[in-house]
N, C-alpha and C positions, 0 to 999 in steps of 0.2 A: 714212568715218576709223571705225577702229578706238576703243571707248572707252578711255580711261584707266585704267591699273591702279591700283587700291587696295583695301587687305584691307578686309575688313569687320569690326564691331566685334563683341565677345562677342553671343552670343546670350542674349537676355532670357530667363526662365522664362515660359510663355506664349504667345511670339513664333513665328510659323512662318516658317521660311527655307525658300526656294524657290531652285535654282540649277541653270539647264540647262547639263549637260555635254555635248550637243550638239543637232544639230537645230534651231539657232535662229541664222539666217544661213546655212544649207547645207540642203540635201534631201538627207536620210539623218544615221546614227547618233543618231537619236532617244535623247534618255536625262536625265530630269530627277529630281533628289536632293530630296526633302522633308527637313526637321528638325525638331525640335518637342522640347523639352524631353530635350534628349539623344538621340533616338531617332531614326533615319532610315527613308524610304522610298521606295525606287527606284520608278518609273516607266517605263516601256520600257527598251530595251538594246539598241540597233540597231546597225548598221555602215555605211559609205559606201563606195560606190565608187569604186576610184579612177579620174581622168584620166590623158587622155594626157601630160600634166610629171609625174606618179608614176610612171615606168618602172618593170616588176617587182615594185609593188606588188599585193597579192590583194586584200586590206581595208583599213579604215581604221577604227579602234574610238575611241568616245569615251575622253576621258581619264581614269582610275579614280584620278589620283593625289587628288586633292580627298579621297575615301571609303578609300583602301586603308590606310590606319592604324585604320579605324573599322568594319570589317567587322562587327566584334560588337555593333557597333549600329542594324547594315540588318535590320530586322524582316521586309522581304517586299519582293521584285520582281513590281511587277505589269506583265502585258504586255494592251497594248491589241487587239492584232491580230498575225497570226503573216507579215506582210512581214518581208523581211528587215533592214527598215532600222529596224526596232521589237524583233526578237528575236537578228539575229546575233549579237550581241557577248555574248548571255547566257551562254556557253561559257568565254568568257577573263575574265569577272566572274566564275563559280562556280571557277573557278581558284583564286581569292584566297580562298574559304570557298563549300564545298559544298552547303552543308546549309540555305541561306538559302531559305525557301518561295518557289516559283514560283506567281504567282497569274494565274488566265486562264480562256478560255472551252475548250471541249476541243477543238476545232480547232486552238488555237493553242496550248493543250499540247502536243499532239499532235505537232504541226512541231515544235516547241521539243526535245521529248524526243527525236526522232530525231536532230536536231543534235547532242544532248550524247550520243547515243549511240556517235555517230563520235569524242568525243572521250573517250569511256569514263568518265564523269561520271553518275551515277544521282542526280536530282531530288528533291527534294521537294517535291509539287505538291498546288494545291489551288484545284479544279476550281468556277468559279463560272459563271453565266448571270445575265443581265439581271433584275434586279428584289432580286437578295441582296444582303444585307449582312453585311461580315466587319469584326470588330476587331483590329486591332494595335497592341498598345500604347496609344498618346494618338489614334491614327485610328480614325476609322470610314468605311468603304469602302461606298458603295453602287453598284453596277452599272446601267450604263443601254445599253439595245442602242442599238447604231449601224448605220447602214446604208454599206458601203464593198466594195470590188473585191475582198473577199476575203469568206466566211463568218461570223460570229461574233464581228463586232468589239464591244468596247464601250467606252464612255466610264466615267469614275470618277467622281466625287461624293466627295471627302477633305472628312470632318467632323473638327473640333477645337474644342479652347478658342479656338485664334486665328481660326475662322471657317470658310465653307464655302467650297472652292474644288470646279470644273471644270475637269477635265482630259480633253478631247473624245477623244485621238488624232487618226485619221485620217478623217474622216467626210464623208459626201455626203449630199443628203434627197433620192434617187431614190423618187419615189412611188409607183411599179409596179415596186417590185425583182424580181427574179428567181425570188428564194427566198422572196417576200412577207415579208420582215423589213424593218420601215420605222425612220428613226431613231426614236427614242420622243419625241416632242415634247409628249406628254402629261406624261411625266416631266420633261421641261426646264422647263415650264412650271409645273410643282410645286416645282423645285427655284428658280425665279425669286419664287414667292410665296413661301418660304422667307427667300431672300436669300442670293446669291448674292455673298460677297466679293471673290473673285478667279476669271477665266474665263480660261484656256489654250486658244484656238482653235487646230484646223489652218487655218493660212497658205497652202497650196500654192495654190488658186488665188484668193486673195482680188483679184487683178485681172484676172479675167475676168467680164466685167459678166454678169445674169442668171443662169439655172440652168441647172448640169451637163446634158446631155442622157442620155437615158432609156438603160440597160442593154439593156433589151430592142429597142432599135432597132439594135444590132449583128447580131442574128441572123439577121434577111433576110440583109442585107448580106453576110454571110459564105455564109449559101445559093447567094445567086444568083454569086457570086463564082466558088465552088466548080464549079456547075451549069456554067458559062462555060468550064472550064478543061479544055483537051483530054488532059493529060497528069498527073502528079502534084502534088497541091498541099501546098506547107510552110507551116504556121501557125507563126511565133515569138510567144513572150508569156513573161511574167514567170513561175515555174515552180511560183509560190503563186497565180496567177490563175484560183482553182474554177471562178468564172463564167465567165471567157473558155473555159476549156477545155470547159466544160460546151455553152457556143453549139457550138464548133468539132464536138465529136462528134454534137449532133445536126444540123447542118448535115451532116457525113457520111453521117450514118444516111440523110437523106433523101434524098441523091444517092447511094445503095446503095454507100459507100465505107468501108471501113476504116480505123481509126485506131492510126498506130505512134506512143507517146511517146518522145522520144530526148532524151537528156540526164537524167546520174544525179540531178538534185535535181525534175527535172519526174518523172521515174517513181517517185523515193520520196513525193513530195508527192502526187500525184495518186491513189497508192496508198491513204496516207492517207487523204485524202478519201474516196473510194470506200469503205474499208471502216467510217467512222462515218457515211457514209450521207449526204453534201453533196455527193457527183459519181453520177450517177445514168447508169450506164454497160449498156446492153443487151449481153445475152451474145453472145458473139462477134465483138463490135464491135471492141475493142481488140487488136494482134496483135503478136506481137516480127519484128524486123527480118528474121530467117529467114523467117518464114514470108510476110511484104511480099515478098519476091522471089522466092516463087513466083506472086505475082498480076501482072496487067497493071497499069501505072501509074494508067490512067485507074479503078481501083477503090482510091488510096489518098489518106491525109492523113496527113502526118508532124507531128506537134505536138514545137516544138522549144522551147529554150532561146536566147538569146544576141540577143534582139530591141534592146539595147544596145548591138550591136555588140561585145561584149568578146571578144577576140582566140581564146581558148582554148574558146569555148562553141559550140556546133551549126552557127550559120548562118554565121559568120565563116567557119570551118574549111571549109563547103562552098563559100564564096566563093573562098577562096583555094586549092580542089581539094586539100584535105587531109582529105577526107571519103569514107567509103566509098559515098556518093550523091553521083555527078556532075549535078550540076543543068545543065539544056540546055534546046534550044528547046522549047516548048512547057508547060514548067512553071511554077507561079504559086508565087511566094511571096507572103505575106500577113505584115505587120508591126504584129501586135494589141496594139501596146502605146503609150504616149506616149515624149517623149523627154525623158529625164532631163536637165537641163542639165549641162553639159560633157561629154555623149556624142553631141553631134552630130553632129563629123566622124566618128568611128568608125561611126556609121550610117550616113550618107551615102556612106562607104567601101565599106561591104557592101552597100548599094544598088546602087551604080556596078559591082561586083564581079559580081554576079547579074545585074544587065543584060548587063554584058558575055558573060555565059556563054548569052543567050538568053533568060534568063526574064522571065517579067512580073511586075515585083515592084508591090505593091498595099500602099499606108501610110495612115496618116490624113491625109496629105496629097491622098490623090487620092480617096479614098473614106473613106466612114464607117465602119470598121473599128475603132475605140478611142472609148471615151468614159472620162472620166477617173474617179477614185475618189473625187475632192475638191471639196467644196461650193466652189460659184462666188461671185461677190459677193451677190447675191440672196438665196438659201437664207444665209448667213451674217448679213445684216441683218434675216432673220426670228428669228435665234438670237437676237441681241443685244434686238431690242423682244421678245423671250418672257420672256430671263432677265434682263434691264436690270441687269446686273452692276454693282457700285462700282467695281471696277476691271479693268483689261485687259489682260493680258501675251501677246500673238501669237507662238504656237512654230509649228514646221514649217515652214519656209519659208526660200528667199534675202530678203537684205534688202528686197528691192523689195516681198513679198511681205509681208513685216510690217507696212510703212509702209502698203501699201495695206488690209492690215487693220484697223489703227490708225484709219485714216480712217473706215473705215466706222464703229467704234464710235463716234467721236467724232459722225459724222453720225447716228448713231443717238441721240444725248443722253449719251453717256458723257462726262465730264469731260475736258478734255483733258491735266489734271494727274494724272488717275489710269490715263491710257493709256501704258503702260511700251514703250518700243522699247528691246530688248536685243540681246543675241549671247550665245554661248556662254560660260560664266561669269560672267556678272549675277545678282548677287546680289540677291533682292527679300527683304524682309522685311514680313511681312503682322500689324497688329495694331488692335483696335478698328476693322475695317473698311476701314483707309489701308494700302495696296501702296506701297512706297517703295525703289527702290536704294539699297542699303547698301554695295554695294563690288561689284568688277571682278576677278575672277578671271584668272590667265593662263594657257587651256586650248590646249593644244597638241592636233597629230596625234599619234597612236600606231599605226602601220603596220604592219602582220603582211605580213612575206615569206617564203614560204615557211614554215619551220617556228619563225621567228624572231617575236618580237612584243616592238616597242617597241624594236629595235636599230639599225634603218634611221633615220637624223635628214637633216630636209632639205637638210643640206650631203651627205648622199651621196646624192639624189635631185638637186641641183644638179649634181654629178658624172655622174651618170647621163647626163643630159638632155645635158651638154657632150659627153660619148664618144656618145652617139646623133646630134647634130646637127652638133657642130663637129669629131670626129676625135681622134686620139691620136698622139703623137709622142713617140719615144723616141729618148734621145740618151745614148749609152755613150761615154766617153773616160777614157783612162788616162794621169795627169800627173806630171810630176817636182812634188812638192809645193813642191821649193826655189826652182824658177823658171817653174813655173806651165806650160812648157813640155810640149804633146801628144807622148806615146811612141805610143799607140795610138787611132787613130781619128780623129775623132768617126766613130760608127759610127752614123746615123740611119735608125729604122724608125717608118714611119706607118702607120695602119689609119685607112678612113674619111676620108683628107686627099687625097691624090694616088693615081694608078694607077701612079707610077713615082717611086721614091725618089731619082732622080737629078736632082729640082727640088730637093733642098736640095745640091745640090752647092756654088751661090753661097754659102751661107751658111757652109759650115764655115771658110774664111779667118778669118771674122769671128767665130767661136767661140772659134779659137786667138787670135785678136788680145785677144779680151775676157779669157782666162784667164793670157795673160803682163802684161796689162797691171793685173787683178787681184794676179798674185803680185809685182808689182811694188811695188804699192801694201801689201803687207803681209798679201796676204788668203791664208792657208793651209790652214785648216779645207775637208774635204769639201764640208759643209753651204753654206758661205758661196758655193765654186767653183760648185755647185747652182744656188745661185739666180740667179749671174750668167750661166750659159747660159740657165737659164728666161726672162730677161728678154731676152738678146740675141736668141733665137730665136722669143719672142713679139711682141718689136718687129718683127722683120721679116715673119712672117707675117700679123700684122694691119694692117702696111704693103702689101705686096705683094699679100695674099690676101684681107682684110677678114674676116678667118675667127679664132677663139678655142679651137684646139683645146685638149685638156687636154697637156701638154708635161711629161714625165715624165726628168729628168736624173739620170746616174749616175756619178758620179766617183770614181775606183777610183786610189789611189797608188799608184806603183811602190814 
């Protein structure tokens, strides 16, 4: 059950307030606001990708309303890493004030700047690396290396007069990482000795026992699958998963194949990664689609977007025969990614569509072609034992993940009363080593639909779902307002309800009767008469067809 809404008290001087505006109780749109002595610090600003129940929506943003009128108080936006669920909403936040410094590692800032360029925003940036310390007003920030499924990820330790906070961002503890960059447990231990007053850990895999498998285990599997493939190989992954793309490139080279990058974000991100030295590409390995058309199918690997079944991404368009590459027998498709909760149906539809076309589809369920980028329960327990935090606020996960993470904290010795289960908008105050919930804000979804931001409401989405699932019926009548007698009509047209509008012939007499009765009872205005028609048709449709279409009546007075 959602927490009951209540306003927090005025913030006392010297107390640190922590407010997640996204990412707590969901996978995506991670954003946390820290406030101390009138100054704000933002950690991450990501997007959430829409589900099937949100038709037409492109992206979902954090709810900026909490800080919209206080942008002059924001000292910096700290970005822990370059995944969309942590940087994707930065352009929309900087639209409110474009000179707030962005703080992050080299790759993280490069990916963010490329995104901002599309929005014609030139940001102020401060590049940092592990071990660096930076002061922003009352906050001293220290950056700690963490291992994740994208290079250059950082945790951030936030020191202030209120205490020490450790915000992990997304992380795992791969002991043999592809880039040799370990999660810095020595730094964690040093922070633990100093005393961590509040720990905000990644919860995404908290309900998975043991340890996340090694990333390096994926490479040999990819190489073997590509080796056995008779024709083309198409690999779908996140467009920012540099490690996975590197493994695909290595496997392609080992099998004497060229790689074609597909999807605008994939081409852009991998170009940045290669330019900065995070992606090693042997000369001549990556070719364009025009060159690929001149080569035999068994010499090609396509690296594409669309691993989550997104309808406009490359893979879904292939499955729907809407792409220049026509998948067929002998082709192999590899989904080298996890399933984000809510995307399962879309992904399985794409798998089915590709299978019907004759392709062999390899995915996490039938081969080891993906490992998670998030710490499992065993790794989180290590962190709790090393840090011994006084207070814990699990973040980055759906509610079951937050509960699992909280239970791990309690099992490791954290006081249950010092382990906080919250959601987006939960207000936590830290003072004198004690963190407590002091408020619950009403945090909503902000939908990006084409060029509009925040104009689409939940009611609009409900209407879209009804249109998509139940159909649409319009009724036009011309009436004599004095008698309610129909002069012209009713003309009834439907979309997505029945193949033949003749099915409505039997309801037309009932509409005429209802309008005459309404007029007899003194109903004259067109709005009320339209409501009469809506009720009459709605009851008939519900009783006879067990459907609830959108019904739009139009009454015109003669």
